[in-house]
Structures are given as C-alpha cells and as structure tokens.
C-alpha positions in Angstrom: -24.4 -25.9 -19.9 -24.9 -28.8 -17.5 -27.1 -28.4 -14.4 -24.0 -28.8 -12.2 -22.1 -26.1 -14.1 -25.1 -23.8 -14.0 -25.6 -24.4 -10.2 -21.9 -23.6 -9.6 -22.1 -20.4 -11.7 -25.2 -19.3 -9.7 -23.3 -20.1 -6.5 -20.3 -18.0 -7.5 -22.3 -15.1 -8.7 -24.5 -15.1 -5.6 -21.5 -15.3 -3.4 -19.8 -12.3 -5.1 -23.1 -10.3 -5.1 -23.7 -11.0 -1.4 -20.1 -10.0 -0.6 -20.6 -6.7 -2.6 -24.0 -6.0 -0.9 -22.4 -6.6 2.5 -19.7 -4.0 1.8 -22.2 -1.5 0.6 -24.4 -2.0 3.6 -21.7 -1.2 6.2 -20.7 2.3 4.9 -23.4 3.0 2.3 -21.9 4.2 -1.0 -19.1 6.1 0.8 -15.6 4.9 0.0 -16.8 2.6 -2.9 -18.2 4.8 -5.7 -17.4 8.4 -6.8 -20.4 10.0 -5.2 -18.6 13.4 -5.1 -17.7 14.3 -8.8 -15.9 17.5 -7.7 -13.0 17.8 -5.3 -11.2 20.8 -3.9 -7.5 21.3 -3.2 -6.0 23.6 -0.7 -2.3 24.2 0.4 -1.3 24.3 4.0 2.2 24.7 5.6 2.6 22.1 8.3 6.2 22.9 9.4 9.8 23.8 8.6 13.2 22.5 9.3 16.8 22.6 8.0 17.9 20.3 5.2 21.3 18.5 4.7 23.0 21.7 3.8 21.7 23.7 6.8 19.2 25.7 4.7 15.8 26.2 6.2 12.9 24.6 4.3 9.2 25.4 4.7 7.1 22.3 4.2 3.5 22.2 2.9 0.9 19.7 1.9 -1.9 19.7 -0.6 -5.3 18.7 0.9 -7.9 17.0 -1.3 -11.5 17.1 -0.1 -14.8 16.0 -1.6 -16.9 19.1 -2.5 -20.4 19.0 -1.0 -19.6 16.4 1.6 -21.5 16.9 4.9 -19.7 14.2 6.9 -17.1 15.7 9.2 -15.4 12.5 10.6 -13.7 11.1 7.5 -10.6 8.9 7.0 -7.4 10.7 5.9 -4.9 9.2 3.4 -1.4 10.7 3.3 0.8 10.4 0.2 4.6 10.7 0.0 6.2 11.2 -3.4 9.1 9.2 -4.9 12.4 10.3 -6.3 15.2 8.5 -4.4 15.2 11.1 -1.6 16.9 13.6 -4.0 14.1 14.7 -6.2 10.3 14.7 -6.5 7.3 16.9 -5.7 4.0 16.5 -3.9 2.2 17.1 -7.1 3.5 13.9 -8.7 0.9 12.8 -11.2 0.2 9.4 -9.8 -0.4 10.9 -6.3 -2.7 13.5 -7.8 -4.7 10.7 -9.5 -4.9 8.5 -6.4 -5.8 11.4 -4.1 -8.5 12.7 -6.5 -10.0 9.2 -6.9 -10.2 8.7 -3.2 -11.6 12.2 -2.5 -14.4 11.5 -5.0 -15.3 8.6 -2.8 -15.4 10.5 0.5 -11.8 10.3 1.7 -9.7 13.3 2.7 -6.2 13.0 1.2 -3.0 14.9 1.7 0.1 14.9 -0.5 3.1 16.2 1.5 6.5 17.8 1.1 9.5 16.3 2.9 13.2 17.4 2.9 15.4 16.0 0.1 19.1 15.1 0.1 21.8 15.5 -2.5 22.8 12.8 -4.9 26.4 12.6 -3.5 25.2 11.9 0.0 22.7 9.4 -1.2 25.1 7.2 -3.0 28.2 7.6 -0.9 26.8 7.5 2.7 23.5 5.6 2.3 20.0 6.9 2.9 19.9 6.9 6.7 20.1 10.7 7.0 17.6 11.3 4.2 15.2 8.6 5.5 15.3 10.1 9.0 14.5 13.6 7.8 11.7 12.3 5.6 10.1 10.3 8.5 10.4 13.3 10.8 8.6 15.5 8.2 5.9 12.8 7.6 5.3 12.5 11.3 5.0 16.3 11.6 2.5 16.3 8.7 0.4 13.7 10.5 0.5 15.7 13.7 -0.6 18.8 11.8 -3.5 17.0 10.2 -4.7 15.6 13.5 -4.4 19.0 15.1 -6.7 20.3 12.3 -9.1 17.4 12.4 -12.1 19.6 13.2 -11.3 22.1 10.5 -10.6 19.5 7.8 -13.3 17.0 8.8 -10.8 14.2 9.6 -11.2 11.2 11.9 -7.8 11.4 13.6 -8.1 7.7 14.6 -8.4 6.7 10.9 -5.1 7.9 9.3 -3.2 6.1 6.6 0.2 6.8 5.0 2.0 5.5 2.1 3.8 6.5 -1.1 5.8 5.7 -4.2 9.4 4.4 -4.0 11.2 6.7 -1.5 7.8 7.7 -0.3 7.0 4.1 0.4 10.2 3.7 2.3 9.3 6.7 4.3 5.8 5.4 5.2 7.0 1.8 6.0 9.8 3.1 8.2 7.4 5.5 10.0 4.9 2.7 10.6 7.2 -0.2 11.5 10.5 1.2 12.8 10.9 2.4 16.4 13.9 4.2 17.7 15.1 1.2 19.7 15.0 -1.0 16.6 18.0 0.8 15.1 21.7 0.0 15.7 23.7 2.6 17.7 25.2 4.3 14.7 21.8 5.1 13.3 20.5 6.2 16.7 23.4 8.7 16.8 22.2 10.1 13.5 18.7 10.3 14.7 19.7 12.2 17.8 21.9 14.6 15.8 18.9 15.3 13.5 16.5 16.1 16.3 15.1 12.8 17.5 12.8 10.2 15.9 9.8 12.6 16.1 11.9 15.5 14.8 11.4 19.2 15.2 9.6 20.0 12.0 6.8 21.2 14.2 6.0 20.9 17.9 2.4 19.9 17.7 1.3 17.5 20.4 -1.0 14.9 18.8 0.6 11.5 18.1 1.8 10.5 14.6 0.3 6.9 15.0 -1.6 5.7 11.9 -4.1 3.0 11.2 -2.4 1.4 8.1 0.3 1.7 5.5 0.7 1.3 1.7 3.7 1.0 -0.5 4.2 1.5 -4.2 7.7 0.0 -5.1 9.3 1.0 -1.8 10.7 -1.1 1.0 12.1 -1.1 4.6 15.6 -1.3 6.0 14.9 -4.3 8.2 11.8 -6.5 8.2 12.6 -7.5 11.8 11.2 -4.1 12.7 7.7 -5.6 11.9 6.2 -7.2 15.0 3.1 -9.3 15.6 -0.3 -7.5 15.4 1.5 -4.7 13.6 0.0 -2.2 11.1 -1.8 -3.7 8.0 -0.2 -2.8 4.7 -1.0 -2.8 1.0 2.0 -3.6 -1.1 2.4 -3.0 -4.9 5.6 -3.8 -6.7 6.9 -5.1 -10.1 8.8 -8.3 -9.4 11.7 -7.3 -11.8 12.2 -3.9 -10.3 15.9 -3.0 -9.9 15.4 0.5 -8.7 14.0 -0.8 -5.4 14.2 -4.6 -5.4 11.0 -6.6 -5.1 12.7 -9.0 -2.7 15.9 -7.4 -1.3 19.1 -5.8 -2.4 20.8 -2.5 -3.0 18.6 0.1 -4.7 19.3 2.2 -7.8 20.6 -0.8 -9.7 23.2 -1.4 -6.9 24.5 2.2 -6.7 23.0 2.8 -3.3 25.0 1.6 -0.3 22.0 0.8 1.9 20.5 -2.7 1.8 16.8 -2.7 1.6 13.9 -5.2 1.7 11.2 -4.8 -0.9 7.5 -5.6 -0.9 7.9 -9.4 -1.2 10.1 -9.6 1.9 7.7 -7.3 3.7 4.8 -9.6 2.8 6.7 -12.7 4.0 7.4 -11.1 7.3 3.8 -10.0 7.7 2.7 -13.5 6.9 5.0 -15.0 9.5 3.8 -12.5 12.1 0.2 -13.3 11.4 -0.5 -9.7 10.2 -2.9 -8.5 7.6 -1.4 -7.5 4.2 -2.3 -7.4 0.5 0.4 -7.9 -2.1 -0.1 -7.0 -5.8 2.9 -8.1 -7.8 3.4 -7.4 -11.5 5.6 -9.3 -14.0 7.7 -6.5 -15.3 10.8 -4.3 -14.4 8.8 -1.1 -14.2 9.4 1.3 -11.3 6.8 1.7 -10.0 4.6 -1.0 -11.6 2.2 1.6 -13.1 5.0 3.4 -14.9 5.1 1.2 -18.0 6.2 2.7 -21.3 3.2 1.1 -22.8 0.3 3.5 -22.2 -2.5 0.9 -22.0 -0.4 -1.2 -19.5 0.4 1.8 -17.4 -3.3 2.9 -17.4 -4.5 -0.6 -16.5 -2.0 -0.9 -13.6 -2.7 2.6 -12.4 -6.5 1.9 -12.2 -5.9 -1.5 -10.6 -3.6 0.0 -8.0 -6.1 2.8 -7.2 -9.0 0.3 -6.8 -7.1 -2.2 -4.8 -5.7 0.5 -2.5 -9.3 1.6 -1.9 -10.4 -1.9 -1.2 -7.6 -2.3 1.3 -8.5 0.9 3.1 -12.2 -0.2 3.1 -11.2 -3.4 4.8 -9.1 -1.9 7.5 -11.8 0.7 8.1 -14.0 -2.2 9.0 -16.7 -1.3 6.5 -17.0 -4.9 5.6 -18.7 -6.7 8.5 -16.4 -5.0 11.0 -13.7 -6.4 13.2 -12.9 -5.8 16.8 -9.1 -5.3 16.4 -6.2 -5.6 13.9 -5.7 -9.1 15.1 -9.1 -10.0 13.6 -8.0 -9.0 10.1 -6.9 -12.2 8.5 -5.0 -12.5 5.3 -6.7 -14.8 2.7 -5.5 -18.4 2.9 -4.5 -18.5 -0.7 -1.2 -16.7 -1.5 0.2 -16.3 -5.0 1.9 -13.7 -7.1 -0.7 -12.4 -9.5 -0.7 -12.6 -12.5 0.4 -16.2 -12.8 2.1 -17.6 -15.9 2.6 -21.4 -15.5 2.8 -22.5 -11.8 0.5 -21.5 -9.0 2.3 -21.9 -5.7 0.1 -22.3 -2.6 0.7 -21.1 0.9 1.3 -23.3 3.9 -1.7 -25.3 4.9 -3.5 -25.1 1.6 -3.6 -28.4 -0.3 -3.8 -28.3 -4.1 -6.4 -31.0 -4.1 -8.9 -28.7 -2.3 -8.6 -26.0 -5.0 -11.2 -25.6 -7.8 -10.9 -23.2 -10.7 -13.8 -21.8 -12.8 -14.0 -19.5 -15.8 -16.3 -16.5 -15.7 -19.1 -18.5 -17.2 -19.1 -20.8 -14.2 -17.5 -23.7 -16.0 -15.1 -25.8 -13.9 -11.5 -26.1 -15.3 -9.6 -29.3 -14.8 -6.3 -28.7 -12.9 -3.0 -30.6 -13.0 -1.5 -30.9 -9.5 2.2 -31.6 -9.6 2.3 -32.1 -5.8 0.4 -30.8 -2.8 2.0 -27.3 -3.0 1.8 -26.3 -6.6 -0.7 -26.4 -9.5 0.3 -26.4 -13.2 -1.8 -23.8 -15.0 0.5 -23.5 -18.0 -1.8 -25.3 -20.5 -4.9 -23.3 -19.5 -6.1 -20.5 -21.8 -5.0 -17.1 -20.6 -7.6 -14.9 -19.0 -9.4 -14.2 -15.8 -10.6 -17.0 -13.5 -12.1 -17.6 -10.1 -10.4 -19.8 -7.6 -12.6 -21.5 -5.0 -11.1 -22.8 -1.8 -13.7 -24.0 0.8 -16.0 -21.0 1.1 -13.4 -18.5 -0.3 -13.6 -17.2 -3.9 -10.7 -15.1 -5.3 -9.8 -13.8 -8.7 -6.7 -14.9 -10.6 -5.2 -13.7 -13.9 -3.4 -16.2 -16.1 -0.9 -14.2 -18.2 
C-alpha cells in the first residue's frame, strides 16, 4: 500500500470514527444501540368513530416501551399499517419489528388502528374517503399520546409518524396536506366526515409532529409540500407497481386516484430546500423489504430499520444539534442507491470533484462521461466510499 493510499485510508477511517463519536456524545448510547434488551407492550383505546358503512369502531394502539428505562421525556414514533385502506392490522410483522428495535434503543413507539374501507369503494370512487378517515384517526392517536405524555414518558414535542403503503399515504397526508390545499370536492367530503381533525376523540392537544417516514406509500399532491416543511425518510422499490415509485395509479392501475410516490416526494423536498432521506431499491417488491427471497428481505428490513433510526437521530438533533428545521441540510450528493452503471449527480455537484475509495482506502479511477454523470459500470461490484469535499458517503455498486 502506498503512503498516499495509507494516508487517505487513515483520513477516511478517522473521519467516520469522529462522526460516530460525535453522535454518541450528544445523546450517549440512547437511540443508537439496544441498551434495553426487554420491551413491554400495552394496549390503549384512543378513540372511536363510524366507518364507511355507519358501524361504530373502537380504535386502539399498541404501545412499545423499553423496560427499565428511567428517562421520562422520550421521543415517540407512531406506525400505521398497510393494506390498501381495505385490510391490515396494527400487529403487522414489519411494524412489530421496527417498533421493538426502536424501543430497545430508548424510543417509545405506537402502532395504531385506523378505520378501513371496502374494496368496491376503493376502486370505484378513489381513496379520498378512506384517506380522510385514516388521517382523522391518526391525528386522534397523536392527540391521545400527547395527552398521556406524562403517563407514557413521552416528549410531546418529539413525535414522528409514518407507515407502510396505505400507512405511508396516511402519514404523508397528515404531515403535508392542509384543509385549504384540497379542491372543493374533497373539502366537501372532509366536512361530511367530521372535518380535517375529525371526531375520533375530542382531546385538545395538537396533532403536529416533528417528522415523517414512508415505506412504499405516497401523497396525492406534492404541491402540498411547502418550504421549511417536515423532514421525511422515504423507502421505496423503484419498480413498485402497487404504489408507484414516481407517480401513477396504485394497485397496478386499478385505483382511480393518481398518487405521487417517494421519488416525486423527494424531488419536491429537494426543490423546496427541505431535509429528506431517500432509500431506493432496484426491485418491484412492495414494500422493498417484502422480497420473496428471505435473505434479501432480511437485509432490506434491517437496512430500513437502521436508516429510519439514523433519520430520527438526525432530526432529534442528537448529532451536533441544529437550531431549526431550516438548518437540516440534505447531503449534496444525490443518487438512487444501489447503483448499477451510471451515477447521476445533483445540481451543483461536478463529477470532477468526486473521488471513490474502496473499503481498504484505495482510490478507484472514475470515468466521467460529462459533468453530471459518472460511469461506474466497469468497477467491481461492492461497497465503496464517495468523497466530495469534506463529505464522505457510502455507495453500493450492484
């Protein structure tokens, strides 16, 4: 190994170690490692309301808490299950996994019920009524959790919500869409169903949250996302046809409601200068961690869990700390990861300024087709580190 190569390897390792030490210093071991091996789960009814058929439904949530934790002011992560707004349960296996993983690290998590629709209404009339009910219920669940913040040991200013598929749609709509954003026909539906906050419970605390996350869901209109809006973690397979990665009609075109998937959300967030993280996967799985191949599914599930945790950690200001959401900056290198042959760079990042290193610290020669793309098709597949100025990021060549 040459002296230059060795020096660069030491630089990269030192930089990554310093970064890791900084994270640990801000919040200790909380929210990074499973310091609570045991978690408890309790059931709480947070409200009730009538469904599409007029039947009254009692709505509950499962609360996951770290056993033995003495901290009483903890962030709370709310999960919404998937199922096309016509099926699904709050005990969905991936949500149990994510909630348990986070609870072991010091978070409080809640997996919630919301009212479902019927298949005929979903495909014939679009999802508006179903989405409205789901958002109303999710808002009620957040209000309930905030009202019980002392009992549950929750920091009511540090609430996050997200979910899988329909659950992701629910969370993004709750976070980004305001009543006045909708066209008049949707407003009429909202009014007929009890208003945008709903009547699932009458608790006073606000349903405002700190951040959002989305596993293979989307939003009805990206124009609902404004500048200095809520940060979001996005996770989606780029060949997904159940909820399109970019945009289209869900359920392989059966749904009548046009929707924007994670890629379009990311592009809107980028244009608005908002903080986001996008994990994309080269498959058609829905969600990305639902592969028929067990090892692929397990790998993607663990990757999703860890990257969600890192996103929450960042927004919670455990790394360095920031004064406002406006201070959260998206990294200046944007690409869909993993990459197969062409690495496309974001606006303002020149290919000539990019350096690539393998995990031994050896620099890899790059072929720049132009100032906006880098050809990585002839490089051996594996994990690499990209260096751009003082920023170092991981990339997977598939």
